N, C-alpha and C positions, 0 to 999 in steps of 0.2 A: 485518606494521606496514611498511608504507612507510618509505623513510630517504633524508633529504638533509642530505649535509652533517653527517652526524654526529645529528642529532633525526631525532625519529621521529613520525608521526602516531599516538595510541592512538586509537581505537575498540573496540568492543563488537561480540560475536559475535551471532547468532541468538537466541540462548537469552534476550537482554534488549528481546524485542519483546512487548510485553505483552498478550497476549490476555485475558487475564482484565480487562481493563479494556471487553471487546467485552460489551454488553448490548442487549436486545430487548427487544418487546413488544409484546403481542400485536395484530395488526391483517393483515385477511384481506381483500382486495378485488382485482381486478382492472385498479386503476391501475398507470400505471408512475411509476416512483423513479426520481429523477435526483441525483446527488449530486457535485459537482465541488470540487475547489479547485486554487487553482494555484500551491501553497505545501508542494506534498510533498515532505522531505528524505530522504534518505539518504546514508551513506558508499560509495566505491567502494573495494573490498578491496584492489585492484588498485592504487591511486595512494593513496587517504589520503584523497582530497579530494571535495566534496559534489558528488551527485547531487542534483538541484534539478528537479523539473517538475508539470506539471498532471493529478490525477489527477482520473479519470472514475469514477465506481462508478454502474452501472443493474442496475435489479432488478425485478422484480414480487415481490409481497408473495404470492404464491399458496402458497407453505409459514406461511404463518399470523403471520409473524414482518416486523416491523419494525424498522432498527437505530437506536438512543439514539441522536440525531448527537453529542449532550456525549461518548458514552463510545469516538464511533467516534475525534472526533479527539486523544482523548485516546490512544486505540489508534494512531494513526497517527503522532502525536509519539517515540512509542517507536522506532521505525525512525530518526532524525534521528541519533543516534552508531553507530549497527548498520553495519558492513561487510558488505553484501550486493549480489550484484552486481544488474544493473538487470532483468535478466529473471527472477530470483529472488523479486522483491520482488515484479511482477506476479503470482508463482504463489503466493505465500505470501499475500497481501491476497485474492486469489480464493480459497483455500481457508479462508481464517479465515470469510469471509464466509457463505462455501455452508453450512457447517458452524452458523455461527448464524442462518441464514437459512430453514434447509433449502429450498432452491431452486433448480430447475436453470434459470431464467431468471433469469442472472446474467453480467453481463460488468463486466470491470477492466480499465480503458485507461491505460497512463501515459505522458505524452505529453513526454519528458527535454527540457530546455532544451538546445541545442547547445554541443556541446564538443569542439574541437579538431577545430572545423567537418565535425564527425556529426552527424547528428537522428538520435534514437532515439525508436522507439514500439514499445510494447509492451502485447500485448490478451490476453485468456485469455478464456472463456466467451462465449456467444449469448444472447439473447436469443429 
């Protein structure tokens, strides 16, 4: 845990990401689905400060499954107090959704707010 002036930031480890919140429903189509939020947050395990960004999830439900949006919101909210590096967040969301959606046509992109004069964009998967 990062420390400043004898005080520490408390955050949780990756075991607190609630994958059991994720639910899908049967849906097979060739339609492209795009889900986006500007309010994704997790915690930088190096500094203990929040990483906030825009999350974009794009997929084709050709695996016969669509993600239920309320379940996705709860799942994403479970990252809020987890200390996890930005690149690992993108990979984790991609892997969890790929397992649920049963498709290779999935792309997860995170565009983090500028911090310390640096912009970060991480992306995994392809359509």
